[in-house]
C-alpha positions in Angstrom: 137.1 86.2 82.8 135.5 89.6 82.0 132.0 88.0 81.8 132.4 86.3 85.2 133.5 89.6 86.7 130.5 91.4 85.3 128.1 88.7 86.6 129.7 88.9 90.0 129.2 92.7 90.0 125.6 92.3 89.0 125.0 89.7 91.7 126.6 91.9 94.3 124.6 94.9 93.2 121.3 92.9 93.4 122.3 91.6 96.9 123.1 95.1 97.9 119.8 96.4 96.7 117.9 93.6 98.4 119.8 94.4 101.6 118.8 98.1 101.4 115.2 97.2 100.7 115.1 94.8 103.8 116.7 97.5 105.9 114.1 100.0 104.7 111.3 97.6 105.5 112.6 96.9 109.0 113.2 100.6 109.7 109.6 101.4 108.6 108.2 98.6 110.8 110.2 99.8 113.8 109.3 103.4 113.1 105.6 102.5 112.9 105.8 100.6 116.2 107.6 103.4 117.9 105.1 105.9 116.6 102.2 103.9 117.8 103.8 103.4 121.2 104.4 107.1 121.6 100.8 108.1 121.0 99.5 105.2 123.1 101.7 106.4 126.0 100.4 109.9 125.6 96.8 108.6 125.6 97.5 106.6 128.8 99.1 109.6 130.5 96.0 111.6 129.9 93.7 108.8 131.2 95.9 108.2 134.2 95.6 111.9 135.3 91.9 112.2 134.5 90.0 113.0 137.7 88.2 110.0 139.3 84.8 111.7 138.8 85.1 111.1 135.1 85.1 107.3 135.6 82.5 107.5 138.3 80.2 109.3 135.9 79.7 112.3 138.2 82.1 114.8 136.5 81.2 118.0 134.8 83.3 119.6 132.0 85.2 122.1 134.2 88.5 122.5 136.0 90.9 119.5 135.8 88.3 117.4 134.0 88.0 119.9 131.2 91.8 120.3 131.0 92.3 116.6 130.5 89.5 116.3 128.0 91.0 119.1 126.1 94.4 117.3 126.1 92.6 114.3 124.7 91.0 116.3 121.9 94.4 117.9 121.3 95.9 114.4 120.9 93.1 113.4 118.5 93.7 116.6 116.5 97.4 115.7 116.1 96.5 112.2 115.1 94.0 113.6 112.5 96.7 115.9 111.1 99.2 113.0 110.8 96.5 110.9 109.1 95.8 113.7 106.6 99.5 113.9 105.8 99.6 110.1 105.1 101.9 109.3 108.1 99.4 107.1 110.0 99.0 103.6 108.5 95.3 102.8 107.8 95.0 100.0 110.4 96.3 102.2 113.2 94.1 105.2 112.0 91.0 103.0 111.9 91.8 101.8 115.5 92.2 105.4 116.7 89.0 106.5 115.0 87.1 103.7 116.7 88.4 104.9 120.1 87.5 108.5 119.3 83.9 107.5 118.3 83.4 105.6 121.6 85.0 108.3 123.8 83.7 111.5 122.1 80.2 110.2 122.2 80.2 110.0 126.0 77.9 112.7 127.3 80.7 114.4 129.3 83.0 114.5 126.3 80.2 115.8 124.1 79.5 118.7 126.5 83.3 119.4 126.6 83.5 119.2 122.8 80.7 121.8 122.5 82.7 124.1 124.8 86.1 123.5 123.2 85.3 123.0 119.5 86.1 126.6 118.6 89.7 126.0 119.5 90.4 123.6 116.6 91.0 124.1 112.9 88.2 123.6 110.4 89.4 120.2 109.1 89.5 118.6 112.6 86.2 120.3 113.5 84.5 118.9 110.5 86.0 115.5 111.1 84.8 115.4 114.7 81.3 116.8 113.9 80.9 114.5 110.9 83.0 111.4 111.1 83.2 110.9 114.9 80.1 112.3 116.5 77.8 111.5 113.6 78.9 107.9 113.2 77.8 107.0 116.8 74.5 108.8 116.3 73.7 106.7 113.3 74.4 103.3 115.0 
């Protein structure tokens, strides 16, 4: 009887451990999805408020246009910091970088970056100058 009780306790402990692991995996998946959704929403809010001139190709980096481009660069800077801390999964980070390369290499955003780049820390500055702006130039 003692052996059966010990086996039952081991089985229950294993099942409990598997249950905890499955809960952890599901929580991580949900957290990752929530995280991605939050940053996507913030990006969409910036784009929705961007002046029409930006999309028409007639904007200059001043006034509201510069304000929203700076908000975009601020968002990118936050994403970069989260990536450096290992919080952003690689597939999401790669997706975000691809978007940064396309956006930041637009002439308007390049002009704005040259006006604003002194506002950012060295790590993000080097990332933008090397990994984002340089990548597009090499293609």
